[in-house]
Structures are given as C-alpha cells and as structure tokens.
ZARO-35391 format. One line per 8 residues: their letters; for each residue x, y, z of C-alpha. Coordinates in nm, 4 decimals, always signed. Example, Ala and Ser with C-alpha at 12.3 -4.5 7.8 and 13.67 -1.06 7.14 Angstrom:
2
as) +1.2300/-0.4500/+0.7800 ~ +1.3670/-0.1060/+0.7140
***
This chain:
339
mqvdtfia) +9.8226/+11.9805/+12.8891 ~ +10.1779/+12.0511/+12.7771 ~ +10.2869/+11.8328/+12.4848 ~ +10.6618/+11.8522/+12.4285 ~ +10.7020/+11.5910/+12.1564 ~ +10.4593/+11.4585/+11.8976 ~ +10.5653/+11.2310/+11.6107 ~ +10.3589/+11.3617/+11.3213
vgenihct) +10.3623/+11.1381/+11.0148 ~ +10.2431/+11.3883/+10.7544 ~ +9.9600/+11.2299/+10.5567 ~ +9.9109/+11.4779/+10.2735 ~ +10.1181/+11.3347/+9.9844 ~ +9.8740/+11.0563/+9.9140 ~ +9.6880/+10.9668/+9.5963 ~ +9.3625/+10.9068/+9.7834
riykvggk) +9.3359/+11.2735/+9.8859 ~ +9.0490/+11.4520/+9.7120 ~ +8.9204/+11.8037/+9.6518 ~ +8.5703/+11.9013/+9.5497 ~ +8.5355/+12.0023/+9.1859 ~ +8.4247/+12.3655/+9.1791 ~ +8.5093/+12.4079/+9.5459 ~ +8.7637/+12.6245/+9.7228
fvkeqpdg) +9.0646/+12.4756/+9.5459 ~ +8.9457/+12.3358/+9.2105 ~ +8.8282/+12.6169/+8.9856 ~ +8.7250/+12.6516/+8.6230 ~ +8.9504/+12.8860/+8.4272 ~ +8.8408/+13.1553/+8.1769 ~ +8.9330/+12.9291/+7.8829 ~ +8.7121/+12.6468/+8.0153
swaicyra) +8.9982/+12.4382/+8.1542 ~ +9.0324/+12.3490/+8.5225 ~ +9.3106/+12.4112/+8.7718 ~ +9.3913/+12.3345/+9.1329 ~ +9.4763/+12.6553/+9.3155 ~ +9.7388/+12.6370/+9.5890 ~ +9.9626/+12.8662/+9.7879 ~ +10.3378/+12.9050/+9.7944
gdevrklp) +10.3848/+13.1579/+10.0726 ~ +10.1645/+13.4544/+9.9838 ~ +10.1494/+13.3616/+9.6151 ~ +9.8567/+13.1705/+9.4661 ~ +9.9696/+12.9238/+9.2003 ~ +9.7771/+12.6968/+8.9670 ~ +9.8150/+12.3293/+8.8826 ~ +9.6338/+12.2468/+8.5555
vpdvfvga) +9.4014/+11.9461/+8.5681 ~ +9.4725/+11.7297/+8.2599 ~ +9.1928/+11.5982/+8.0391 ~ +9.2522/+11.2419/+8.1608 ~ +9.1066/+11.3462/+8.4981 ~ +8.8256/+11.5671/+8.3691 ~ +8.5267/+11.3478/+8.2873 ~ +8.6632/+11.0420/+8.4684
gdwengkv) +8.4546/+10.8644/+8.7315 ~ +8.5781/+11.0672/+9.0260 ~ +8.5238/+11.3906/+8.8351 ~ +8.1667/+11.2933/+8.7473 ~ +8.1119/+11.2426/+9.1200 ~ +8.2436/+11.5912/+9.1920 ~ +8.5895/+11.4889/+9.3163 ~ +8.9483/+11.4968/+9.1952
khcavaiw) +9.2568/+11.3344/+9.3487 ~ +9.4818/+11.6376/+9.3669 ~ +9.8108/+11.4629/+9.4483 ~ +9.7483/+11.2252/+9.1603 ~ +9.7020/+11.5272/+8.9326 ~ +10.0359/+11.6691/+9.0484 ~ +10.2170/+11.3390/+8.9991 ~ +10.0625/+11.2991/+8.6516
qgnygtgd) +10.1706/+11.6475/+8.5480 ~ +10.5171/+11.6009/+8.6956 ~ +10.5694/+11.2850/+8.4913 ~ +10.3555/+11.3204/+8.1801 ~ +10.2919/+11.6929/+8.1533 ~ +10.4997/+11.9446/+7.9617 ~ +10.6237/+12.2978/+8.0091 ~ +10.4658/+12.5007/+8.2895
aqvagvdy) +10.2240/+12.2195/+8.3752 ~ +10.5106/+11.9816/+8.4460 ~ +10.6841/+12.2437/+8.6589 ~ +10.3601/+12.2977/+8.8502 ~ +10.3290/+11.9242/+8.9203 ~ +10.6720/+11.9163/+9.0834 ~ +10.6077/+12.2417/+9.2688 ~ +10.2723/+12.1227/+9.4039
iqqlakrq) +10.4253/+11.8139/+9.5665 ~ +10.7152/+12.0146/+9.7036 ~ +10.4875/+12.2818/+9.8498 ~ +10.2865/+12.0093/+10.0268 ~ +10.6112/+11.8744/+10.1673 ~ +10.7433/+12.2146/+10.2772 ~ +10.4207/+12.3088/+10.4568 ~ +10.4191/+11.9832/+10.6504
aaadasyl) +10.7857/+12.0071/+10.7420 ~ +10.7352/+12.3673/+10.8585 ~ +10.4559/+12.2395/+11.0856 ~ +10.7016/+12.0011/+11.2559 ~ +10.6221/+11.6786/+11.0707 ~ +10.8626/+11.4008/+11.1709 ~ +10.8054/+11.1935/+10.8545 ~ +10.6221/+11.2461/+10.5268
dinvdefs) +10.3990/+10.9578/+10.4214 ~ +10.4119/+10.8824/+10.0477 ~ +10.1444/+10.6692/+9.8798 ~ +10.0755/+10.6295/+9.5062 ~ +9.8678/+10.3100/+9.5212 ~ +9.5524/+10.4693/+9.3804 ~ +9.7241/+10.6406/+9.0886 ~ +9.6647/+10.3417/+8.8610
tdvaervk) +9.6431/+9.9618/+8.8532 ~ +9.9782/+9.9295/+8.6712 ~ +10.2370/+9.8119/+8.9259 ~ +10.5350/+9.9001/+8.7066 ~ +10.4008/+10.2531/+8.6657 ~ +10.3436/+10.2897/+9.0381 ~ +10.6970/+10.1668/+9.1127 ~ +10.8323/+10.4438/+8.8901
lmqwtvnv) +10.5984/+10.7047/+9.0371 ~ +10.6779/+10.6079/+9.3953 ~ +11.0484/+10.6615/+9.3294 ~ +10.9804/+10.9883/+9.1492 ~ +10.7606/+11.1198/+9.4306 ~ +11.0128/+11.0270/+9.7003 ~ +11.2954/+11.1950/+9.5074 ~ +11.0968/+11.5129/+9.4379
tqeavsip) +10.9830/+11.5341/+9.7996 ~ +11.3347/+11.4842/+9.9341 ~ +11.4568/+11.7734/+9.7200 ~ +11.2247/+12.0030/+9.9151 ~ +11.2696/+11.8930/+10.2788 ~ +11.5281/+11.7307/+10.5051 ~ +11.3088/+11.4981/+10.7143 ~ +11.2783/+11.1220/+10.6449
msidssne) +11.0084/+10.9587/+10.4370 ~ +10.7381/+10.7099/+10.5354 ~ +10.6739/+10.4629/+10.2528 ~ +10.3113/+10.3549/+10.2332 ~ +10.1947/+10.0801/+9.9986 ~ +10.0065/+9.7525/+10.0086 ~ +10.2364/+9.6203/+9.7334 ~ +10.5754/+9.4791/+9.8354
eilkagle) +10.7448/+9.5778/+9.5077 ~ +10.6309/+9.9390/+9.5428 ~ +10.7330/+9.9395/+9.9082 ~ +11.0849/+9.8255/+9.8147 ~ +11.1096/+10.0867/+9.5389 ~ +11.0177/+10.3643/+9.7790 ~ +11.2648/+10.2512/+10.0427 ~ +11.5435/+10.2226/+9.7871
acdttrgr) +11.4815/+10.5841/+9.6895 ~ +11.5042/+10.7085/+10.0486 ~ +11.8048/+10.9145/+10.1502 ~ +11.9085/+10.7552/+10.4793 ~ +12.1437/+11.0390/+10.5733 ~ +11.8370/+11.2294/+10.6943 ~ +11.7332/+10.9448/+10.9257 ~ +11.5889/+10.5992/+10.8972
pmvnsvsl) +11.2828/+10.5762/+10.6731 ~ +10.9506/+10.4394/+10.7956 ~ +10.7350/+10.1575/+10.6584 ~ +10.3603/+10.2147/+10.6782 ~ +10.2688/+9.9474/+10.7689 ~ +10.3381/+9.5907/+10.8830 ~ +10.0730/+9.3625/+11.0320 ~ +9.9682/+8.9990/+11.0627
erqdaiav) +9.8038/+9.0499/+10.7253 ~ +10.1256/+9.1931/+10.5769 ~ +10.3981/+8.9870/+10.7380 ~ +10.6140/+8.9992/+10.4223 ~ +10.6621/+9.3708/+10.4843 ~ +10.8563/+9.2907/+10.8025 ~ +11.1472/+9.1453/+10.6052 ~ +11.1375/+9.4370/+10.3595
aaehkavv) +11.1541/+9.6876/+10.6446 ~ +11.4354/+9.4983/+10.8175 ~ +11.6373/+9.4757/+10.4956 ~ +11.6199/+9.8516/+10.4479 ~ +11.6759/+9.9282/+10.8183 ~ +11.3459/+10.1137/+10.8429 ~ +11.1342/+10.1814/+11.1465 ~ +10.7803/+10.0471/+11.1230
iasaagea) +10.4203/+10.1314/+11.1907 ~ +10.2953/+9.8070/+11.3435 ~ +9.9233/+9.7745/+11.2821 ~ +9.6798/+9.5868/+11.5052 ~ +9.5044/+9.4445/+11.1983 ~ +9.4489/+9.0694/+11.1941 ~ +9.5312/+8.8185/+10.9248 ~ +9.1788/+8.8204/+10.7853
glpantee) +9.0298/+9.1491/+10.8953 ~ +9.0186/+9.4375/+11.1389 ~ +8.9838/+9.3876/+11.5137 ~ +8.6339/+9.4265/+11.6544 ~ +8.7378/+9.5393/+12.0017 ~ +9.0317/+9.6154/+12.2288 ~ +9.0840/+9.2501/+12.3159 ~ +9.1284/+9.1593/+11.9491
rmanldrl) +9.3653/+9.4500/+11.9000 ~ +9.5828/+9.3286/+12.1837 ~ +9.5684/+8.9641/+12.0734 ~ +9.6901/+9.0624/+11.7263 ~ +9.9698/+9.2775/+11.8656 ~ +10.0728/+9.0022/+12.1072 ~ +10.1493/+8.7920/+11.7993 ~ +10.2967/+9.0674/+11.5818
ipmlktag) +10.5374/+9.2369/+11.8237 ~ +10.7416/+8.9166/+11.8924 ~ +10.7785/+8.8702/+11.5141 ~ +10.9231/+9.2195/+11.4895 ~ +11.1577/+9.1621/+11.7824 ~ +11.2807/+8.8385/+11.6226 ~ +11.3462/+9.0318/+11.3005 ~ +11.5757/+9.2660/+11.4929
fadgdlhi) +11.3532/+9.5655/+11.5642 ~ +11.4103/+9.7422/+11.8969 ~ +11.1272/+9.8919/+12.0997 ~ +11.2089/+10.2409/+11.9746 ~ +11.1731/+10.1234/+11.6135 ~ +10.8090/+10.0291/+11.6683 ~ +10.5263/+10.2765/+11.6089 ~ +10.2225/+10.0770/+11.7159
dplvfpis) +9.8900/+10.1580/+11.5489 ~ +9.5876/+10.0394/+11.7502 ~ +9.3609/+10.1424/+11.4567 ~ +9.1003/+10.4170/+11.4723 ~ +8.7401/+10.3640/+11.3609 ~ +8.4773/+10.6353/+11.2983 ~ +8.2708/+10.7620/+11.5884 ~ +7.9809/+10.8053/+11.3447
vdgnngng) +7.9605/+10.4266/+11.3027 ~ +7.9724/+10.3346/+11.6712 ~ +7.9626/+10.5789/+11.9609 ~ +8.2040/+10.3567/+12.1553 ~ +8.4799/+10.3597/+11.8935 ~ +8.6552/+10.6495/+12.0633 ~ +8.6602/+10.4754/+12.4012 ~ +8.7804/+10.1512/+12.2428
fidavami) +9.0807/+10.3211/+12.0878 ~ +9.1721/+10.5170/+12.4010 ~ +9.1524/+10.1983/+12.6099 ~ +9.3806/+10.0236/+12.3610 ~ +9.6357/+10.3049/+12.3818 ~ +9.6531/+10.2706/+12.7606 ~ +9.6865/+9.8928/+12.7392 ~ +9.9599/+9.9083/+12.4749
rkrfgadv) +10.1624/+10.1531/+12.6806 ~ +10.1306/+9.9303/+12.9874 ~ +10.2062/+9.6040/+12.8075 ~ +10.4858/+9.7071/+12.5714 ~ +10.6574/+9.9699/+12.7796 ~ +10.7804/+10.3274/+12.7630 ~ +11.0108/+10.2963/+12.4622 ~ +10.7621/+10.1941/+12.1920
hivaglsn) +10.5744/+10.4658/+12.0078 ~ +10.1963/+10.4718/+11.9652 ~ +10.0593/+10.6328/+11.6490 ~ +9.7426/+10.6010/+11.4411 ~ +9.5421/+10.7546/+11.1599 ~ +9.3681/+10.9756/+11.4129 ~ +9.1491/+11.1662/+11.1665 ~ +8.9611/+10.8431/+11.0868
vsfgmpgr) +8.7595/+10.9003/+11.4031 ~ +8.5749/+11.1993/+11.2541 ~ +8.4598/+11.0563/+10.9196 ~ +8.0986/+11.1514/+10.8552 ~ +8.0911/+11.4280/+11.1147 ~ +8.0937/+11.8088/+11.0881 ~ +8.3761/+12.0086/+11.2419 ~ +8.6270/+11.7327/+11.1812
klinqvft) +8.9322/+11.9397/+11.2703 ~ +8.8086/+12.0001/+11.6251 ~ +8.7142/+11.6350/+11.6766 ~ +9.0547/+11.5220/+11.5532 ~ +9.2410/+11.7621/+11.7804 ~ +9.0429/+11.6696/+12.0904 ~ +9.0768/+11.2987/+12.0107 ~ +9.4518/+11.3356/+11.9735
hmavakga) +9.4652/+11.5272/+12.3021 ~ +9.2830/+11.2364/+12.4712 ~ +9.5118/+10.9768/+12.3115 ~ +9.8290/+11.1598/+12.4185 ~ +9.6981/+11.1812/+12.7735 ~ +9.6763/+10.7995/+12.7756 ~ +10.0203/+10.7380/+12.6293 ~ +10.0153/+10.7972/+12.2532
dggivdpm) +10.3049/+11.0047/+12.1223 ~ +10.2265/+11.0453/+11.7532 ~ +9.9850/+11.0053/+11.4685 ~ +9.9390/+10.9863/+11.0945 ~ +9.7942/+11.3343/+11.0643 ~ +9.7897/+11.6657/+10.8848 ~ +10.0664/+11.8359/+11.0879 ~ +9.9244/+12.1775/+11.0047
qinakils) +9.6210/+12.0809/+11.2133 ~ +9.7801/+11.8533/+11.4729 ~ +10.1249/+11.9043/+11.6228 ~ +10.2777/+11.9511/+11.9681 ~ +10.2237/+12.3278/+11.9750 ~ +9.8573/+12.3029/+11.8696 ~ +9.7865/+12.0262/+12.1213 ~ +9.9503/+12.2257/+12.4010
gldadaeg) +9.7333/+12.5259/+12.3152 ~ +9.3963/+12.3496/+12.3312 ~ +9.1619/+12.4824/+12.6001 ~ +9.0030/+12.1825/+12.7681 ~ +8.7437/+12.4106/+12.9288 ~ +8.6200/+12.5568/+12.6002 ~ +8.2680/+12.4681/+12.4910 ~ +8.3827/+12.3147/+12.1630
fqlahdll) +8.6389/+12.0964/+12.3367 ~ +8.3820/+11.9732/+12.5874 ~ +8.1269/+11.8972/+12.3156 ~ +8.3821/+11.7004/+12.1143 ~ +8.4994/+11.5211/+12.4281 ~ +8.1440/+11.4150/+12.5119 ~ +8.0978/+11.2935/+12.1555 ~ +8.4191/+11.0904/+12.1635
tgkddygm) +8.3485/+10.9338/+12.5017 ~ +7.9925/+10.8323/+12.4171 ~ +7.8269/+11.0794/+12.6533 ~ +7.6572/+11.2575/+12.3634 ~ +7.4174/+10.9953/+12.2203 ~ +7.4354/+10.9917/+11.8387 ~ +7.6385/+11.3143/+11.8599 ~ +7.3248/+11.5264/+11.8544
nyitasre) +7.4551/+11.7950/+12.0911 ~ +7.7760/+11.8266/+11.8925 ~ +7.6009/+11.8325/+11.5548 ~ +7.3482/+12.0913/+11.6756 ~ +7.6230/+12.3150/+11.8124 ~ +7.8125/+12.2842/+11.4838 ~ +7.5059/+12.3883/+11.2843 ~ +7.4605/+12.6857/+11.5167
gkf) +7.8210/+12.7942/+11.4546 ~ +7.9307/+12.7609/+11.8152 ~ +8.2795/+12.6444/+11.7135
***
C-alpha cells in the first residue's frame, strides 16, 4: 500500500516517557553517578541524572522519566548539565522532524504537581523545541492554564499550533483552541469516561463535532481521535477501532483528519513496534491519515514499505483482528525470534 501523506504528531517530548534504570540508555558512571546516554548524529552524549530523581519512587521501581530529567537540568541545572538538558530536548525534536513529523507534542503535566511551575516549564520547553525545528507544536495538557501558556509560546509563523485534545470531558479547551487559532485533536471520550464500543465513540463525536463547528473550526481543522485501547485487554479492541475509523470517515467526510495514539494498542505485548506499524497500516487503509506516534517508527515511507505478505505482518494482523486467540501464535513467534 502506497502512503503519500501521514500526519505524524511526534509523541516523544513528554514527561511520562520512561527508560529502564541500568538499561540501554540509563547507565551508571565511573564516579557512581547516573547519566542518560543519547545520540547526536554519530556522537554519544550524556545527560546527568540529578539526585532529585535518583532514589525517588520511579527510580526505586527501576524507571526514570527521561524528558523530565532533561527539563529539570535545562531549568535548574548548571554548567554542562544545563547545556545537556537543552540539547537533549532539541535532539529529540530534530530526530522527529527529520522523520517527517508534522507536529511535535509537548507535555509537562507529570513533571510536578505545581501548576505555576508547569506553566513556566511548558513555555520553556516550547521555546527550546522551536529553536531546533521549524514545524508547529502540539500543546498537550489536561490543565487549561498550562494549555494557554503553551499556545502563547507557539510561533505561528511556522503554521497553526495544535491542541491535544478537546472532548466532551474537556469542553473548556474548545474556547482556548479557538482563541489561539489552533487546530484540534477531537477525542471521542465522553463526559464521564471512555467509550466502551464503536457506538459510544460515534455518539460522543456526534455531540462534540457540532460544538467545534459552532466555535468556528472547519473540517480541515479537526483531527478526530477515535481512541485506541490495548489488544492485550480485549482481543476485539483492534476491530473496534478500525470500525470506528471507517464510520468517522463516512459520517464526517473527506476533509477531516483521523488520528490516534496508535501505540496504545500494543501495551503489554512483545514486539510492539511491529504491532504498531501493522495497526497503523490497517487504520490508514480504512481512512485514517495520521497518528500520535514516534515518527521514527511510523511515517509515510515506513508504512509504504511494509510487506503485507511477510510472516510478521500476518501474525500481527491476525492478532489485531482477533483471529489469534489470546495472541498465542504471535507471542510464540516473538519468543522464537521470527520477527
């Protein structure tokens, strides 16, 4: 399948993102300190992990939020550590832009519980990211004040920013997005929870989309998110999402966009990259034209190059369509190193 255009909302500058302590990227240094190792071209660089992260709850559980480390160093570090914090964020941005990201999603919600601090850090992160790339930003926060701060920091000469996201649960974000002339990710979430099936997705969107039209948003400003749920929880979650994509395209027309956090489908499964790519391939075939993804793993070129006849593709496809009960064939093949 040839994919000419794919709207990749790069998901990597996000304070929820974690690395394993002692794993491939987070290594103990000769002096007993810790650093996050990352690449800038062919050069390996190091981002020191400050003491405030070492010994904290996440660390004790073997995890560290690497973007949060970079933002902390960029704002509270000194000397080379501060420089590394800025560089780390900018390298994340450059790699995503080079992989044809259309937007970069920025989220600092899990940095701390202090709203004033997060307002400052959202603006800092947007500014630092914009220094490195020329594409527009996607501002991602559950807090209206932080959302506004991020949008105010956006350079609109590079294109309209994006709000991630508006929904029946977050109707106040519609006015914020309209005020700042942003495009929006319109989520199928309900006022009191997530939809249980395709019918609930569509019922929620049937209420939300008219609100957005009334607020002045055109079809092309809407990036509709049908919501992706893990295949490991329910073997029919893949089919439910794909059905919703087809229904959205039919109901709302050719000019709206359809995006989603596509990697959610593979939580709890081995070989997540393959599952995510095959799932995206399936979604695009039914009318989706984008996703909140790692653009280095999912973009138009990668999707066009997938071999639908390959064993790995077929195994992932069977998993995602419910033909592989409990994913046993896929899991077995993964353990045997078949893909």
